[in-house]
C-alpha positions, 0 to 999 in steps of 0.5 A, a space after each residue: 351850236 352853242 347856247 348863250 342865254 336865249 341865243 344859239 351861235 355856231 362854233 364857226 360864228 364864234 371863231 370868226 368873231 374871235 378872229 375879228 376881235 383879235 384882228 382889231 386888237 392887232 391893228 390897234 396895236 400896230 397903229 399905236 406903235 406907228 403913232 408912238 414911233 412917229 411921235 418919238 421921231 418928231 420928239 427926238 428928231 436930230 437936225 440933219 445938219 448935225 454930225 451923225 451917221 446915216 439916219 433911218 426914219 424908222 430905226 434911227 441909228 440902230 442899224 448903224 450900231 448893228 452894223 458896227 456890232 457885227 465886227 465886234 464881239 456881241 458882249 463888248 462894252 458899248 463904249 468900245 463901239 464908239 471909236 469904230 462908229 466915228 472912224 467908219 462914218 468920218 466923224 472922228 475929227 468932228 469931236 461930236 456925234 449925235 445918235 438916235 437910239 430910240 426905243 433902246 435909249 434916248 438921243 445922245 450927243 457923243 463927245 470924243 474931243 478933250 476940249 469939248 469934254 472940258 466944256 461940259 465937265 469943267 467950264 460949264 458943269 452939266 448935271 449927271 443924267 440920273 435916270 440913265 444910271 438907274 439900271 446899275 446904281 439903284 439896285 446896287 446902292 439905292 436912290 440919292 447916291 453920290 454918283 448920280 445926284 446933283 445940286 446942293 445934296 451932292 455938294 453936301 455929301 461930297 464935302 462930307 466924304 472928301 477928307 476920307 479920300 484925300 491922299 494924305 489920309 489914304 497914306 495912313 491906311 497903307 499898312 492895312 492895304 499891305 496886309 490885304 495884298 500879302 493875303 492876295 499873294 498867298 491866294 495866288 501862290 495856291 493857284 500857282 501850285 494847283 496849275 488850274 485856270 482861275 478867274 483872275 478878276 474874282 481874285 482881284 475883286 476879293 482883294 479890292 473889296 477887302 481894301 475898300 471895306 477898311 476904307 469905308 467901314 473899318 471892317 475886315 471883310 476877309 473875303 479872300 478867305 471866306 464869303 461875307 454876306 455883304 459881298 455875296 449880296 453884291 455879287 448876286 445883285 451885279 449878276 441880276 443887273 439888266 444885261 446891255 448886250 442882249 435883246 432877248 425879252 426874257 433876259 431884259 424883263 426876267 420875271 425874277 429880277 425885281 424880286 432878287 434885286 429887292 432881296 439883295 438890296 434888303 440884305 446889303 442895306 441891312 448889313 451896312 445899316 447894322 455897321 452904322 448903328 453899331 458905330 453910332 451906339 458905341 460912340 467910338 472916341 475916334 469920332 471926336 479925337 481928331 484922328 486923321 485915319 477915320 473911315 468913311 463911316 465915321 465921317 458920316 457919323 461925325 457930320 450927323 453928330 455935329 448937326 445934332 450938337 453931339 447929343 442925339 440918342 437916335 439916328 434920324 431915319 432919312 440921314 441913316 438911309 442916305 448914309 447907307 446909300 453913300 457907303 454902298 456906292 463907295 463899296 461898289 465903285 471903290 473896288 470895281 475900278 481897281 480889280 479890273 485895272 490889276 487884271 489888265 496890268 498883268 495882262 499887258 505886261 505879260 504881252 510885253 516882256 521888256 516892259 515887265 522887266 523894266 517895271 520889275 527892275 524899278 521895284 528891285 531898285 526901290 525895295 531890294 531884290 527880295 520881293 518879300 521885303 516890299 510890304 514891310 518897307 511900305 509899312 515903314 515908309 509909305 512914301 516909297 511908292 512915290 519913287 515908282 515912276 515907271 510903275 505909275 506910268 504902267 497904271 496910267 497907260 492901262 487906264 488909258 487903254 481900258 478906262 473903267 467907264 465914262 460920264 453921262 450928263 444931262 443936256 441943258 436948254 440954252 447951253 451949246 458946245 463950241 467947236 474950238 476949230 470952227 466956232 460952230 455951236 452944237 445944242 445939248 438940250 434934249 440930249 444926253 451928253 456922253 463923254 466917251 473917255 476911251 474914244 478920246 484916249 484911243 484917238 491918234 490926234 492926241 496919242 501916237 500909236 494909241 492902241 499900242 501899250 507903251 508906258 514910256 509915253 508917260 515919262 515924256 514931257 508932252 503928254 496930252 493930259 487933258 486927253 486922259 480922262 479915266 476918272 473924268 475931270 472937274 468937280 464931278 471927277 471920281 472921288 476915289 481916284 487917289 485910292 485907286 492909284 495908291 492901292 494899285 501901286 501897293 499891289 504892284 510893289 508886293 505882287 508883280 515880281 512874284 507871279 507870271 500870269 497868262 490870260 487864256 482865250 475864251 470861246 467866242 460869243 454867238 457871232 463868232 468874234 472873240 477879240 477887238 483888233 486882236 485883243 481877246 481880253 476886251 472890256 464887257 459891261 458888268 456894272 462897270 467895264 470889266 475884262 471879258 469873262 473875268 480874265 481866266 488865267 494860268 498863274 505861275 510863280 515868277 522864275 526869279 523867286 522859285 
């Protein structure tokens, strides 16, 4: 017996009472879940007449996703799954596919047709879906970043920074880009001499971070030689992003994640804020000199000083915070796309010796047969890269097969997407509108042998350019696409003839599948779409220059 105040209660009575309370709690939770599920199903109900895979009242389309996922590596990027879903369920010709992913995510309208993509990104520009990018962009840059905001605030900041990413301005930075590429070649030569397997994506990331550091901050980060506090914090922040390919609660709701993301964000904003303050206090004459090659940091300060009449002694805190946010998002997005693209260029050309030979032959014809001369010649005449027609075709083909991401827009009440063939209208209200560029770019309706790497298609007159959307189109397209193309051309000119790179196969994920239709360097989600495992590779000096 247990004495509780004036009462005596047996241990058996206590046990049954506790079990009863626990039972009531569990029943209440189950009832609450069923109520929530029913409410969600009513809220997210998709008209059965709309194009979609088989739907379950209880699990929506999660079973469909799971079924397709069984055929693919567990860590594959979600956008890689979409062509398999539309193919399996006969939805490819529709150009539209609705998905109910609750409770994993909100309901989606998936767009895989270039005409319909044009309707939501160019003819009628839907706003970006801010909340859906928060898991990635909030930790990396902060709220109010140029990628996810809409309306007047987006227009203001886009106007501020457009000159910094104009092709004419970027061409003035080619000499500095060449210097960073020469450093990259020194690093790669060291890897070749070691004979060890190296993470190629890490090496290309250091290169592209150094380049974007010059463009954004006018700073020599020199991450190819030594760690930089900003870049180290960035790497840590990316590692602590919530994973998309696991349902392990420990991984999804890791208790240390909020603390680590706060700490990394504090460090990143502190470093960039220090650069901004230093530039502001020094009042670099470049701000008012009319120089064309102004870094992004100067464009931000120039805008601020114009607003203040040029006589402000202290930077407004709100403007300072927004400027830091924009510079951080440029540093992240500005290096990510190109680092992965370089990996895939080396990978695909290594698989296709004839195309590699043709690309190298073109570089020989433009820069001479000594690869060491390319950098010097580009410094003297950056316009030489305009002659790199086949190499440009290689870049475009890689971006067709391995786009860095897709755009997600917010559906709008009263706005419908029209099927250009049938005239049928599809509602966007209540849905996220996901334009899946890789599905468009691997569709055999627009591309002959779409999964075949064939740069020559870009030298033909009838290329379906509206079906090529790696940077998206319309006013919300990627502001840094010119930089991505220019720096990739420079890297090819300087490095492609010096090295042979062989990607190494990696152990499969838990389900035993380690390739996508034979491609073992498939895309995974790590901030953006990146090569599996960072593309471990063996580097060798190209025989022609041994």
